[in-house]
MARPA-830543 format. One line per 2 residues: number of its first residue (from 0); their letters; for each residue x, y, z of N, C-alpha, C. Coordinates in steps of 0.1 Angstrom, whole numbers. Last residue first. Layout:
<nodes>
NUM	a	X,Y,Z,X,Y,Z,X,Y,Z  ...
</nodes>
This chain:
<nodes>
270	lp	139,-288,-84,131,-291,-102,125,-300,-99  127,-261,-62,131,-275,-69,124,-282,-88
268	aa	134,-232,-70,126,-237,-63,130,-251,-75  155,-206,-79,152,-211,-69,143,-224,-65
266	se	138,-198,-100,149,-205,-102,154,-209,-92  114,-193,-92,116,-200,-97,124,-206,-100
264	gq	128,-169,-71,119,-180,-68,115,-189,-74  135,-148,-95,143,-158,-83,136,-167,-81
262	ss	105,-142,-108,118,-155,-115,125,-155,-106  95,-134,-83,92,-144,-85,105,-150,-92
260	sl	109,-112,-81,112,-119,-72,105,-132,-73  101,-96,-102,115,-101,-99,123,-109,-90
258	ks	77,-94,-101,82,-100,-107,101,-104,-108  81,-71,-77,75,-85,-75,80,-98,-81
256	af	95,-51,-87,101,-63,-80,98,-75,-74  75,-40,-108,87,-48,-110,97,-56,-106
254	sa	53,-45,-86,54,-47,-100,66,-56,-102  68,-17,-71,65,-30,-66,58,-40,-73
252	av	67,-1,-96,84,-7,-88,74,-18,-79  44,5,-101,49,3,-110,61,-1,-106
250	il	31,16,-72,27,3,-80,36,0,-90  47,36,-71,55,31,-64,47,15,-66
248	ma	37,54,-95,54,50,-92,60,35,-82  11,57,-85,20,50,-98,32,46,-97
246	il	15,74,-63,9,60,-66,11,51,-71  21,97,-77,36,91,-68,27,77,-64
244	ai	5,107,-91,13,100,-101,24,92,-89  -20,108,-70,-23,94,-80,-5,90,-93
242	vl	-8,126,-58,-11,116,-52,-9,101,-62  -10,149,-81,8,142,-77,4,125,-70
240	tc	-36,147,-82,-35,145,-91,-17,138,-93  -46,158,-59,-52,144,-60,-39,139,-74
238	ia	-42,183,-65,-33,173,-52,-38,157,-53  -54,188,-82,-43,195,-91,-32,182,-80
236	ni	-80,187,-75,-75,183,-78,-62,181,-85  -75,211,-56,-78,193,-49,-77,186,-58
234	ep	-77,229,-70,-68,228,-60,-67,211,-57  -107,235,-75,-97,232,-86,-82,230,-78
232	kv	-127,222,-50,-119,236,-58,-109,227,-60  -160,206,-44,-148,209,-47,-141,218,-54
230	gl	-171,217,-11,-174,217,-26,-155,215,-30  -170,209,18,-179,220,10,-179,225,-1
228	rv	-159,182,13,-170,179,15,-186,197,15  -138,185,9,-147,182,-5,-155,187,0
226	es	-118,193,30,-123,203,22,-132,198,10  -120,163,38,-127,178,47,-131,191,40
224	yi	-107,151,26,-120,151,29,-128,159,30  -85,158,27,-88,169,13,-102,163,13
222	ri	-76,160,54,-77,171,45,-85,171,35  -74,130,51,-85,136,58,-89,148,52
220	pl	-53,128,31,-71,126,24,-79,128,39  -32,143,44,-37,146,38,-53,140,30
218	ta	-38,142,85,-32,135,72,-43,141,65  -34,161,111,-49,156,101,-32,150,88
216	sg	-27,175,134,-18,159,132,-28,154,121  -40,192,147,-27,196,142,-24,182,134
214	pg	-57,166,169,-59,181,166,-43,186,161  -47,133,161,-58,143,170,-54,158,162
212	tt	-65,100,147,-50,110,148,-61,121,156  -78,85,146,-65,77,156,-59,91,158
210	fs	-97,86,130,-101,77,143,-91,77,154  -86,90,105,-95,99,110,-101,91,125
208	ai	-72,61,98,-69,73,101,-78,86,109  -96,49,94,-83,45,108,-75,57,112
206	vv	-103,66,68,-110,60,83,-102,54,92  -79,69,45,-87,79,54,-97,75,70
204	dd	-48,56,31,-60,54,46,-67,67,49  -32,61,14,-44,64,10,-54,61,18
202	ls	-9,55,30,-9,73,22,-27,69,16  -7,27,35,-11,41,46,-15,52,41
200	lt	-7,18,15,-17,17,19,-23,24,31  18,23,1,7,32,-4,-8,26,3
198	fa	32,10,23,30,25,22,22,31,10  27,-14,17,21,-7,29,21,7,28
196	lm	40,-19,-8,21,-19,-8,19,-9,4  63,-11,-4,57,-3,-9,43,-1,-10
194	wg	68,-32,13,66,-18,16,63,-14,9  65,-55,-3,56,-47,9,57,-42,11
192	av	87,-51,-16,73,-48,-28,67,-47,-11  108,-53,-4,103,-45,-8,94,-40,-13
190	ia	103,-80,0,100,-75,8,102,-60,2  108,-93,-25,94,-95,-20,93,-90,-10
188	pi	133,-90,-30,126,-82,-38,104,-82,-36  144,-105,-10,146,-92,-9,136,-83,-14
186	il	146,-133,-8,132,-126,-7,131,-111,-7  169,-136,-20,165,-141,-27,145,-132,-22
184	pl	192,-129,8,193,-122,-9,179,-129,-19  174,-144,27,169,-131,25,173,-127,13
182	tv	185,-173,23,171,-167,15,169,-149,14  217,-171,21,209,-175,10,197,-174,9
180	ml	227,-155,43,230,-156,35,224,-161,21  208,-157,65,213,-141,58,216,-141,46
178	fa	206,-185,64,190,-172,62,196,-160,56  230,-192,79,222,-195,62,211,-186,55
176	kv	230,-174,99,236,-172,85,230,-174,76  209,-189,109,209,-175,110,216,-171,100
174	pn	223,-215,110,211,-209,111,205,-197,106  257,-214,100,246,-220,116,231,-213,106
172	cg	274,-231,79,265,-223,89,259,-223,96  289,-254,70,292,-251,82,288,-235,87
170	ld	276,-270,49,287,-261,47,293,-259,59  250,-275,62,261,-283,58,276,-281,53
168	ma	239,-250,55,245,-259,69,253,-264,69  237,-253,24,244,-240,36,253,-242,49
166	ae	220,-272,25,229,-274,22,245,-258,27  197,-253,38,204,-269,44,217,-275,43
164	el	189,-236,21,196,-235,32,200,-246,39  185,-254,-3,199,-243,-7,201,-238,13
162	sr	162,-266,5,177,-280,5,185,-265,4  140,-252,4,147,-249,18,160,-259,16
160	dl	135,-234,-24,137,-244,-19,149,-243,-3  106,-213,-20,117,-217,-22,120,-231,-19
158	sa	74,-205,-21,79,-207,-30,101,-213,-36  70,-197,6,67,-204,0,74,-211,-10
156	lr	82,-170,-1,93,-183,14,88,-192,8  66,-159,-13,76,-156,-14,89,-170,-11
154	sq	45,-156,7,42,-163,-8,51,-162,-15  50,-136,22,49,-156,30,45,-160,17
152	vv	56,-119,11,66,-123,20,64,-137,15  26,-107,10,34,-109,-2,45,-119,-1
150	vt	15,-115,40,9,-122,26,27,-121,14  38,-94,51,33,-111,54,22,-120,40
148	vf	21,-70,44,33,-76,38,39,-88,46  -8,-78,50,-3,-73,38,8,-81,36
146	cm	-4,-67,79,-8,-83,73,-4,-88,57  8,-47,79,11,-57,79,9,-70,75
144	tl	-13,-27,76,-5,-31,63,4,-43,69  -28,-22,104,-34,-25,91,-23,-32,80
142	tt	-6,-18,125,-12,-27,124,-21,-29,112  2,9,110,15,-4,108,1,-20,111
140	ha	-21,23,110,-13,24,98,-2,6,97  -12,26,138,-26,23,138,-23,18,119
138	it	13,39,146,12,24,151,-2,14,146  5,65,134,14,53,131,18,40,134
136	vt	-12,74,149,-16,70,135,-4,62,127  2,76,173,-12,68,169,-18,63,158
134	wf	23,96,159,22,78,166,15,69,168  6,119,156,14,112,145,22,92,148
132	gr	-18,118,175,-13,120,167,1,114,160  -35,117,209,-30,113,197,-28,124,191
130	ea	-14,99,239,-22,118,228,-25,111,215  -33,76,259,-27,83,250,-27,97,245
128	nl	-48,64,276,-47,79,276,-34,84,270  -56,42,272,-43,40,274,-38,54,279
126	av	-76,43,265,-78,34,276,-67,39,281  -74,57,242,-84,68,249,-81,57,263
124	fl	-62,35,228,-59,46,229,-63,56,236  -89,14,229,-70,14,232,-62,24,235
122	ll	-102,33,211,-108,29,222,-98,24,234  -88,34,186,-96,47,193,-94,44,206
120	ls	-92,7,177,-75,13,182,-78,27,189  -121,-1,173,-106,-4,184,-99,1,188
118	lg	-125,21,153,-128,23,166,-122,15,178  -106,10,130,-102,28,136,-115,29,152
116	si	-118,-13,133,-106,-13,132,-102,1,134  -144,-11,124,-149,-14,136,-125,-11,140
114	ve	-137,6,98,-149,18,106,-145,3,117  -125,-17,85,-119,-6,87,-120,3,97
112	pm	-137,-44,85,-144,-39,86,-129,-27,91  -115,-77,81,-122,-65,88,-126,-50,85
110	vl	-99,-84,63,-111,-92,62,-122,-79,75  -77,-81,71,-77,-82,56,-90,-82,59
108	ps	-72,-85,97,-71,-71,89,-80,-76,76  -66,-115,101,-82,-108,105,-82,-93,98
106	yl	-42,-120,98,-45,-123,86,-62,-110,92  -33,-128,125,-28,-122,116,-33,-112,103
104	mg	-57,-140,134,-54,-130,138,-46,-119,130  -48,-165,120,-59,-157,123,-60,-144,123
102	sf	-22,-170,129,-24,-168,112,-36,-161,114  -30,-176,162,-18,-169,152,-21,-165,140
100	la	-42,-197,152,-48,-185,161,-42,-179,158  -27,-216,139,-40,-215,134,-43,-202,138
98	rg	-11,-221,161,-6,-215,146,-12,-208,136  -4,-230,186,-11,-217,181,-14,-215,168
96	af	30,-250,183,17,-247,189,7,-234,189  43,-255,152,44,-240,165,25,-245,166
94	re	42,-264,128,38,-273,134,38,-269,149  58,-249,106,45,-248,105,35,-262,117
92	gr	83,-232,105,70,-233,117,54,-238,117  83,-214,80,91,-225,86,84,-227,101
90	al	61,-200,78,67,-205,64,75,-216,71  59,-182,98,44,-191,93,50,-200,81
88	gi	77,-167,103,77,-181,108,63,-188,106  83,-157,85,92,-162,85,86,-175,97
86	aa	62,-139,88,59,-146,75,72,-157,79  67,-123,111,57,-130,108,57,-143,96
84	lt	88,-105,96,92,-117,109,83,-126,110  77,-98,79,88,-98,72,88,-109,85
82	gl	58,-78,96,52,-90,84,63,-98,79  76,-64,104,71,-71,116,69,-83,110
80	lt	84,-45,86,96,-54,94,93,-68,101  64,-37,75,76,-49,70,85,-52,73
78	af	57,-18,93,52,-34,90,61,-39,85  80,-2,99,69,-12,112,67,-25,102
76	ta	75,11,74,90,3,77,88,-8,90  48,21,74,54,11,62,73,1,63
74	sv	55,38,94,44,32,94,48,13,88  73,53,77,73,48,93,74,36,93
72	aa	56,62,57,74,57,57,75,50,67  33,73,64,30,63,52,51,56,60
70	vr	41,91,84,39,81,88,35,75,80  55,110,63,62,106,74,56,95,84
68	ls	32,111,45,48,109,40,53,105,51  10,129,61,12,118,51,27,109,49
66	mw	26,151,67,21,142,79,24,135,71  30,162,37,40,157,48,39,148,62
64	aa	4,169,36,14,159,29,27,155,36  -3,190,58,-9,174,58,-1,164,51
62	el	16,208,47,19,202,65,12,184,62  5,213,34,16,207,29,19,202,39
60	ma	-24,226,31,-19,212,26,-11,206,28  -15,245,52,-18,236,57,-20,224,47
58	rd	0,263,33,9,259,44,7,245,47  -3,265,0,-12,267,7,-2,254,18
56	nf	16,263,-19,16,282,-13,8,278,-1  14,243,-37,30,251,-32,31,259,-23
54	fe	-14,249,-47,-12,239,-42,2,245,-25  -11,270,-62,-18,272,-54,-17,260,-41
52	iy	4,254,-80,8,264,-76,5,274,-67  -16,240,-91,-5,231,-84,7,241,-76
50	wr	-35,259,-106,-38,251,-93,-28,244,-83  -17,270,-124,-20,273,-111,-25,270,-101
48	ls	-10,261,-151,-1,255,-137,-11,256,-123  -35,256,-178,-28,262,-167,-23,254,-150
46	wg	-55,259,-207,-47,251,-195,-37,254,-191  -86,269,-197,-76,270,-207,-67,255,-199
44	gw	-114,262,-190,-110,279,-191,-93,278,-198  -141,243,-184,-131,248,-186,-128,260,-197
42	vn	-161,240,-155,-160,244,-165,-148,248,-175  -158,225,-133,-171,216,-145,-170,231,-156
40	vl	-146,244,-111,-144,228,-115,-148,219,-127  -137,273,-119,-151,266,-115,-146,249,-118
38	rs	-118,292,-119,-120,282,-108,-133,272,-102  -94,274,-150,-114,283,-141,-113,277,-128
36	an	-76,263,-159,-74,283,-156,-88,282,-144  -72,230,-154,-81,240,-159,-77,253,-153
34	fs	-55,207,-145,-50,221,-153,-60,233,-159  -69,192,-135,-67,199,-126,-53,208,-132
32	fi	-83,181,-160,-94,193,-150,-79,200,-138  -72,162,-162,-71,168,-175,-72,180,-164
30	vl	-71,140,-140,-56,149,-145,-63,156,-153  -99,136,-141,-92,149,-128,-81,147,-135
28	iv	-103,121,-164,-109,140,-165,-105,147,-153  -92,103,-153,-79,106,-171,-92,122,-163
26	ip	-102,90,-138,-93,99,-129,-85,106,-138  -127,84,-149,-131,101,-136,-112,102,-134
24	ly	-118,65,-168,-120,74,-171,-123,86,-162  -109,40,-155,-96,47,-156,-100,64,-162
22	lf	-128,24,-151,-122,19,-140,-116,36,-143  -143,28,-177,-148,23,-164,-145,29,-149
20	al	-125,21,-190,-130,33,-195,-135,36,-178  -121,-5,-188,-109,4,-184,-117,15,-185
18	gl	-144,-16,-196,-141,-21,-181,-127,-10,-178  -144,-10,-224,-156,-5,-213,-157,-5,-201
16	al	-121,-23,-233,-121,-13,-234,-131,-6,-223  -132,-54,-227,-122,-47,-220,-116,-34,-224
14	at	-152,-51,-242,-153,-57,-229,-145,-50,-224  -138,-46,-269,-144,-40,-264,-151,-42,-251
12	mn	-122,-72,-269,-120,-60,-269,-132,-47,-266  -143,-90,-267,-134,-95,-258,-126,-80,-254
10	fr	-154,-91,-294,-165,-84,-283,-152,-80,-271  -136,-94,-310,-140,-81,-310,-142,-81,-295
8	sl	-133,-120,-308,-118,-114,-302,-123,-100,-298  -158,-132,-315,-152,-132,-303,-141,-121,-299
6	rn	-149,-124,-339,-164,-121,-338,-157,-118,-319  -125,-140,-348,-127,-130,-351,-137,-122,-340
4	vt	-140,-166,-341,-127,-166,-331,-128,-147,-335  -159,-166,-360,-163,-169,-346,-151,-160,-333
2	ha	-145,-165,-382,-152,-161,-383,-155,-154,-364  -131,-194,-377,-122,-181,-384,-130,-167,-376
0	m	-149,-204,-382,-139,-209,-367,-138,-195,-371
</nodes>
């Protein structure tokens, strides 16, 4: 039996190693070659920060990066506000009329192909004669990411004990004050995790942004995609490495906030 357990353990470790290599080996290679001194992306020429310096001297890339950061921050904030309100409505209004329709429409972007979402938003902006640029991309990304925030916050609300709010109201709080004083502090980590998830998804999007952006307002993923079509430059490796580092930090922070929210939710759950 011990021999079988050891053999299965080695098999599991091998499968895990192969899976991680399949997922992350290309990223590791990209990061390493971002420090390549050679102009040829497939020829190693020694360690250098040359392409990071090139990026910070590339005005067009910097403008695209700044555009992406602004869109991601604003759309994530809007998505977090709207998604949190939607989560409260779904978690606290189990019997309101049209709940199933509202829930289905809210979660449809989770399964809707991004091409369809981008095209429908483009047709909407054209019908409204809206000038495509920062705000159209922001609205599109808010639509895309709001459902993810709703899922995160709703799951935390479902794990909380509503008797805590009821006890606060028995002690004289009105429903709004009871929510602000009791429930909101418990779900803040989930709200923060939802914001970070929305920020990351917005920063990564290229399909919907390509439909809703206009001249002079290209985001960083669109700019990178247009550059790669003409051939991969070493500068692209440096840019992608910086994006990977930023997203990794956000994922770690979101994971920490989610675990904190989960532990608080378990402590507040009914025994």
